[in-house]
Structures are given as structure tokens and as C-alpha cells.
C-alpha positions, -999 to 999 in steps of 0.1 A, spaced: 54 201 77 18 202 87 11 173 60 32 150 82 1 150 106 -17 132 80 7 104 76 -14 80 93 -44 87 71 -22 87 40 -8 51 48 -46 39 48 -55 53 14 -63 29 -13 -40 18 -41 -67 27 -67 -72 56 -93 -91 87 -79 -89 124 -69 -74 139 -38 -83 171 -23 -61 191 1 -78 218 25 -65 243 48 -73 248 85 -105 266 76 -116 235 55 -113 253 23 -101 232 -7 -67 245 -18 -55 219 -42 -72 192 -63 -50 164 -80 -57 131 -96 -37 98 -93 -34 63 -108 -27 49 -74 -39 75 -46 -17 61 -17 15 64 -39 8 98 -52 -3 114 -19 25 97 0 50 114 -24 42 148 -9 56 137 23 91 141 8 84 169 -17 94 198 6 119 219 -11 111 210 -47 94 242 -56 82 273 -38 45 264 -50 49 231 -34 64 244 -2 36 270 1 10 243 -5 26 220 22 27 247 47 -11 251 45 -23 217 42 -45 206 72 -71 182 57 -72 154 30 -102 139 12 -102 113 -16 -126 102 -41 -121 68 -57 -128 63 -94 -128 33 -119 -99 48 -140 -74 75 -144 -97 89 -172 -126 93 -148 -101 108 -124 -93 134 -149 -128 143 -157 -137 146 -119 -105 167 -113 -114 191 -141 -150 195 -127 -139 201 -91 -113 225 -102 -139 247 -120 -163 244 -91 -142 251 -62 -114 270 -78 -87 261 -55 -59 288 -56 -31 262 -59 -47 250 -92 -57 283 -108 -26 290 -127 -20 252 -137 -53 247 -156 -69 265 -185 -106 273 -188 -114 249 -218 -139 222 -212 -133 186 -224 -150 182 -258 -183 166 -266 -197 152 -298 -228 169 -312 -251 151 -338 -270 179 -354 -303 163 -355 -320 196 -361 -306 194 -397 -324 174 -424 -291 155 -429 -273 157 -396 -234 158 -392 -211 151 -364 -193 180 -349 -169 187 -318 -186 209 -291 -170 224 -260 -204 228 -241 -238 210 -240 -267 232 -251 -305 228 -251 -310 233 -288 -325 200 -297 -294 183 -310 -279 150 -295 -247 153 -274 -224 127 -262 -192 129 -240 -171 145 -227 -141 126 -243 -109 123 -225 -84 130 -239 -96 155 -263 -80 137 -292 -103 107 -286 -134 130 -295 -119 135 -331 -109 100 -335 -144 90 -325 -159 115 -350 -138 102 -377 -149 66 -369 -186 77 -374 -175 87 -408 -157 56 -416 -181 32 -400 -216 46 -407 -209 72 -435 -218 104 -417 -213 133 -438 -185 159 -428 -191 186 -454 -211 220 -449 -230 218 -481 -268 221 -483 -280 187 -491 -308 183 -516 -299 152 -533 -293 170 -567 -254 168 -569 -241 154 -602 -215 131 -585 -204 123 -549 -170 140 -536 -138 122 -527 -153 112 -493 -175 88 -509 -147 72 -531 -126 65 -498 -157 52 -481 -160 78 -456 -196 91 -466 -226 73 -480 -231 105 -501 -266 117 -493 -259 146 -517 -267 119 -546 -303 109 -541 -294 77 -564 -267 65 -540 -283 74 -506 -318 84 -498 -331 102 -468 -345 70 -451 -311 53 -456 -292 82 -440 -316 83 -412 -307 47 -405 -269 56 -404 -276 86 -379 -296 63 -357 -266 39 -357 -243 68 -348 -265 79 -320 -267 44 -307 -230 41 -308 -224 75 -291 -251 69 -266 -231 39 -252 -255 12 -265 -225 -8 -275 -234 -42 -267 -262 -45 -293 -241 -25 -318 -212 -50 -314 -233 -78 -319 -247 -64 -351 -211 -55 -363 -197 -89 -355 -226 -103 -375 -217 -82 -407 -180 -90 -402 -188 -127 -402 -209 -122 -432 -181 -101 -450 -156 -129 -443 -179 -158 -454 -184 -137 -487 -145 -135 -491 -148 -97 -485 -117 -96 -464 -109 -59 -466 -144 -49 -455 -142 -77 -427 -110 -61 -414 -124 -25 -415 -154 -38 -394 -129 -57 -370 -111 -22 -366 -143 -7 -358 -152 -33 -332 -119 -28 -315 -123 9 -314 -158 5 -299 -147 -18 -273 -120 7 -264 -145 36 -262 -168 12 -241 -139 7 -216 -135 45 -213 -171 55 -207 -172 81 -181 -192 81 -148 -180 115 -135 -189 135 -165 -215 124 -190 -240 146 -209 -270 122 -204 -266 126 -165 -279 162 -164 -289 174 -128 -292 146 -103 -278 134 -69 -266 98 -63 -267 84 -28 -240 56 -20 -244 40 14 -224 16 37 -240 2 68 -220 -17 94 -219 -28 131 -200 5 140 -224 28 121 -231 40 87 -218 64 60 -237 80 33 -218 94 3 -237 118 -21 -225 127 -56 -240 159 -68 -241 161 -106 -250 194 -122 -249 198 -161 -237 162 -164 -207 167 -143 -200 156 -106 -193 188 -89 -195 180 -52 -190 150 -29 -207 151 5 -204 126 33 -230 120 60 -221 99 91 -241 82 118 -228 61 146 -241 28 159 -253 42 191 -277 67 172 -289 40 147 -287 4 162 -298 -23 139 -309 0 111 -311 -14 76 -297 3 45 -332 14 37 -337 31 70 -304 51 66 -311 62 31 -347 75 40 -332 94 69 -304 107 48 -328 119 21 -350 139 46 -320 156 65 -300 161 33 -327 180 15 -340 199 45 -313 224 39 -303 219 2 -318 225 -32 -335 193 -47 -323 181 -83 -349 168 -108 -337 133 -101 -324 115 -71 -308 81 -74 -307 55 -44 -294 23 -41 -325 5 -28 -363 8 -32 -378 26 -4 -408 15 15 -424 50 13 -408 63 -20 -442 79 -32 -444 101 -2 -408 109 -3 -409 119 -38 -440 140 -30 -420 157 -2 -391 165 -24 -413 178 -53 -430 201 -28 -396 214 -16 -384 218 -52 -416 233 -66 -415 208 -95 -417 171 -100 -387 151 -85 -381 115 -95 -369 91 -68 -353 63 -88 -332 31 -85 -312 29 -117 -305 -7 -130 -280 -2 -158 -259 23 -178 -241 55 -166 -267 61 -139 -261 27 -123 -224 31 -127 -224 65 -108 -244 50 -82 -221 20 -77 -191 44 -75 -209 64 -47 -214 32 -30 -177 23 -33 -166 57 -17 -190 53 10 -175 19 18 -141 37 17 -153 63 39 -168 37 64 -134 18 65 -115 52 70 -139 61 99 -146 26 114 -118 5 101 -91 -13 120 -71 18 129 -102 37 138 -114 7 158 -82 7 177 -85 43 184 -121 38 196 -111 9 218 -84 31 233 -110 58 242 -134 32 255 -108 18 277 -99 55 290 -136 60 297 -138 27 318 -105 34 336 -115 69 344 -151 62 351 -165 88 327 -201 89 318 -193 88 280 -164 83 256 -139 112 259 -141 122 221 -127 156 227 -94 157 248 -76 189 255 -41 188 269 -17 215 284 20 217 288 43 244 301 79 251 286 104 274 305 141 275 315 145 289 349 113 309 346 127 328 315 103 333 285 77 308 298 51 297 274 22 271 272 7 250 246 -28 236 243 -36 206 217 -69 192 208 -75 155 200 -110 144 187 -118 107 181 -82 99 183 -71 123 157 -52 156 164 -67 187 153 -41 211 144 -62 238 134 -74 242 171 -40 242 189 -33 272 209 0 286 224 2 312 253 29 334 269 29 332 305 20 367 319 37 360 353 69 346 338 88 377 349 76 376 385 100 373 414 92 335 420 75 321 388 64 284 389 47 257 367 18 256 390 9 293 386 16 291 349 -8 261 346 -35 280 364 -31 309 344 -34 291 311 -62 270 319 -81 301 332 -75 320 300 -86 289 279 -118 282 294 -128 318 301 -123 323 263 -145 290 257 -171 304 280 -173 336 260 -176 317 227 -199 291 240 -178 259 237 -172 234 226 -160 221 259 -138 189 262 -148 156 277 -115 152 292 -87 177 302 -50 164 305 -22 184 321 14 175 317 24 170 354 14 154 387 -8 165 416 5 201 417 -3 209 381 -36 190 384 -46 211 415 -36 241 397 -58 233 367 -89 224 389 -84 258 408 -88 277 375 -118 256 365 -135 263 399 -130 299 395 -150 298 362 -177 274 377 -164 246 353 -153 222 383 -175 196 366 -152 192 338 -129 161 343 -91 167 344 -61 142 349 -25 147 350 1 124 336 36 122 352 65 121 327 89 98 346 66 70 359 39 76 332 12 74 358 -24 90 356 -31 113 384 -67 121 394 -85 142 418 -107 115 432 -81 89 439 -51 91 465 -29 69 446 -22 74 408 -34 49 382 -7 28 368 -17 14 335 -1 -15 316 25 -1 293 10 -17 262 -24 -1 271 -42 16 243 -55 43 267 -22 50 281 -7 52 246 -33 76 235 -27 99 265 10 97 259 5 106 223 -14 136 232 9 147 260 40 142 236 22 164 210 14 192 235 52 189 248 65 191 211 42 223 203 53 240 237 89 233 230 89 246 195 72 279 206 96 284 235 125 281 212 110 306 189 104 330 219 140 327 231 154 335 195 131 365 196 143 376 229 179 372 216 172 393 188 158 421 209 179 451 216 180 475 248 168 502 222 133 482 221 126 494 256 131 530 249 98 551 246 97 568 211 124 546 195 107 526 168 122 502 142 133 530 118 153 550 145 167 520 161 180 510 127 195 544 123 212 545 156 227 511 152 240 520 118 256 551 131 269 537 164 274 500 157 257 486 187 235 493 216 265 496 239 279 523 219 246 542 219 247 539 257 283 554 257 274 582 233 270 618 246 238 639 243 253 659 216 263 628 193 227 614 200 212 647 192 228 648 156 212 615 148 176 616 164 172 652 174 172 669 210 140 656 223 148 618 217 184 624 227 172 636 261 150 604 264 179 581 255 203 598 280 176 596 307 169 559 299 205 548 300 213 570 330 
């Protein structure tokens, strides 16, 4: 399964809630899922093959994995919903409906506002809060606004002249603005303000006020009222813990920049929020060699300029630190957007929460790229560079292997390794064209494949590797260089690795290099060579199976799949077709093809 190539990456995932995104070889997102513990959930896919046709099809296409860490499963649920609607991955389409998670609307455009459930946020002058996950929590919260603040739930036209209040007033779920003697317009406006404060997330000051009221009710021996306020306090605390950063009506259109700077480089993580929802995650990376001793402020300034050079600018951009030249940058962004753009460092609330979450994901991206495992790969590449005397790190390595049995069905493979990670989407396989020659050999096959590979790269304009590895010794290496010289690419560095002794063969040294068996450089080359060998052997086995399934009839001009099937059904085997007379053949395929068959088998 292709997903097994991601096993190392999966083992380093955090055990935190979040969202995981699978992509295919073209980099297109094909599935979005959520998890309470990312590592456990994604690792379960390694043994999921055979569980269902849909899962099997997904696992056959998976080539890349991204994760976004959130603070809770509820936030992961909101982000999953946003990403599915934004990217429309085909393996999610049949599994999700087209409904949005609900918001609560305070109809402030009315004289006596109500609290309603809304599926979308509109620019209509009313107050919106949410979304609420799960959806039932929206109705529970709406019910709480009735019980706690006495917001009305009826559809009546309120003029204060009703003779007596309805049952809602009697059960203490409405303060009855319909009866002017019980509740005036100013008193109801106070209840609306408290409701907005509650829904707006200003819970700390609201809780302090409620606790004061609860204590006063208890001191006055109004225990039932105190118990109601206590229940309200608990519900508000629960709602506060469930506040969303990934989808909040108050966020609007803005981008949040998280950054992690370390000795190995820097990672900038951008959350793009549109319509109050995080719809995209974009990662920018710089290595230490490109930005030595840069501060977090320097990295953010460079990221802003490069990021918005090719992208639309939202009305607000949130950054983690104050910038030295923030007014000039804001002016430049405003000029690009054609309207005022605010460059802001939020200090509290949902905006600060989203910014901190972007920072955490940037730190995760840094650990994934420059962490212990990545550093080990970097150390192996650096050791290989030093051993071979290369001018730069061999970030891109291409390896070739030939697979054949006595010259029959000879095939070759080419695999690519970038920064220590195998790139399956760039693997290539070849059928050796001279495999049916009188004296086929591995040297000629290696020359042919290297020639075909780099002739194609010349036509495409690259990318060319920093190092070419061939499976074999001096003979295979000489054949590879012969092909490179024909193309004018003799400046490319190639080495061979002998299977039995595990020695590195180079063109410039008479004696092969014998590295310590625990050497990171040797292990890296071995891993790349073994992958090329596995890929070649798999292709060779498939080629032999196809050869065994071929019939002598396939080589007869004019006999296609349909006539071949007709002949085999009529005569039982190709041998019987060979022994059949012209008259017998003519009755099945006609006189012309009967003559062709007779001449072919003569």
C-alpha cells in the first residue's frame, strides 16, 4: 500500500486532537478527517486495507499527509467541516451533507429582539454568534438565554398593551415585555445586552456578576433562585470551554501568521479565515543557510511581503509580534488590496486564540521538518556530501536498478529521494528495449535507461539530481557515465553501490569507499538502493506474468482480442489453432485471416 511509505511520518505525529488531510500524487486533497489523537487515528489506516472498497481505493491513492493541530475535538470538527466544503475531497463528498453548523442570531433590528437559530451569517444588522458544535448545543444555549435573561421566544408584535403575560412568564422563561407594567423597553434592552455579552464570549465578567447574584440569592434564603443561577454558571463555563477558534462569526475575513524560528531554519504557518471560517492552511519554510541569525520579527516581515506578492490581501492580518515597519507594511498591503488593511497583534479573545493555534502548528511543522528524525537525515546527507566531496548537500538523489532473469523481460527502475524522504510520485519504470538482443547485459541496460531518463529531463528542463546512484560496481557506473557524456551531462555526480560488500564506487577513486556499517550516509544510500531494487523486482514480476499470459496468436497481424477469444473458444488452445486446416480456420475468421494464420504458423 502506498500509505506504508508514510509510516515514519505517521509515527512522529502528535497525540493531540486535530485534522488530517490525505493527498494524491498530484498534491490534491482526497480525504479530510478528524481525530481525538492524530497519531492513533492515522496509524489505524496502516491496517485498514480490506475493510471496505472505499477505504481500499483511498489507500491506493494516498501519497501525502498533512495535519493541523487543534485545541479540542470540537474545534477539529469545525475545521474538518470547513475544509471539506472548501476543498471538496472526493472521498468525503458522499459522507457529508451540505448543511452548515448553526449560529445564534439576536434580532437586534427588532424593537424587542429574539434569539433564533440561523444556518448562515448575513450582513443584515443583526448580531450573530457561533457556530455551535454539536448542533444541539445551539438550541440548548438559546434555551438558556430564555431561562437566564428572559429573552422572549414568541412571534408576537410587542407593544406593551397585552392584558396578561403568557405561560412563558409564569415558568420564568420570559420577562414579559408584552406587558409594559412588568417589563419596560429599557429593562428588556438590559436583558438583550446581557445576552449579547454571553454569546459574545465575555464570560468572565458575566460569570462574576452571576456569582454575585447567586451569593445574594443564597444569603436571602432564595435557594431555588440560587440553584438556577448555579446551573446557569455551569452551562456558561461549559460554553466557554467549547469556544471555537476554527470557526467564529466574529473572525470575518483575516489571515493569522504563526511562526517558529530555530537554529535549523524557520517555519511560518498561515491560517486563512474567510467568512469566519478557517478555510486554508499554508506553510512557508526557510533554512538556516538562507536566513542565519534572523529574529522572529525578520521572518514575519519577509513572509508578509512574499506571501501577499501573489495572493489576495484580507481586511485584517494578524501577526505574533509587533513589526518595526508596521505602518509601511500596512500601507503596502492596503495599496495591493485597494482598501484599508489592518496589521494587528491581537492580545486576547478568539483572535489571539487563533494566532496561538497557528503558532503551535508552526512549531509542529518545524519539528516535523527539523526535528530529531529530520536532523538525522540531514546529518546523513551532510556526511555523504563530505565523503564524496560534493559542493553542496545531495538533497535530490536518483537511483537506478536493473532486474532480469537470463536476459528475459529485462526492466529497470528509477526512484527519487529528496531530503532523505522517498518521492513515490516521481518513481519511473522502464522496459529495456535491447533485452531481446543476442547478448543482453546489465551494462547496456544501465546505459540505455540513464540515457532515456536524462534525455527526457533535458527536454523538460529538469530538475536534475545532486547525486545519481546505480546498483552495481565499476561496470554499471561506467555505463551510466557513458550515457551522461552523450547528453553533455558528465558534470553530474554518479556513484555505484556493490551489493555484496556494500562499497561505494566512484569514478575519481581507484579503490572503492568502505564506510562504517553504522554510518548514516551508508544507511541512506542502502535504503535508496533497496527501494529501487524493490520497485524493479515488483515490475519485473508483473512483466513475467504478462508474458506468461500472452498467446502466440498475439503476434499474428490482424488478430485482435475479439478474434483471439473467438479462436480459443472454437479450438480450445493456440496449439489447436496451429494444427487446424485452412478450411476450419476459414469457417471462424474468414478466408483472408485464415490465409494469414496458415502463413504465420507455416
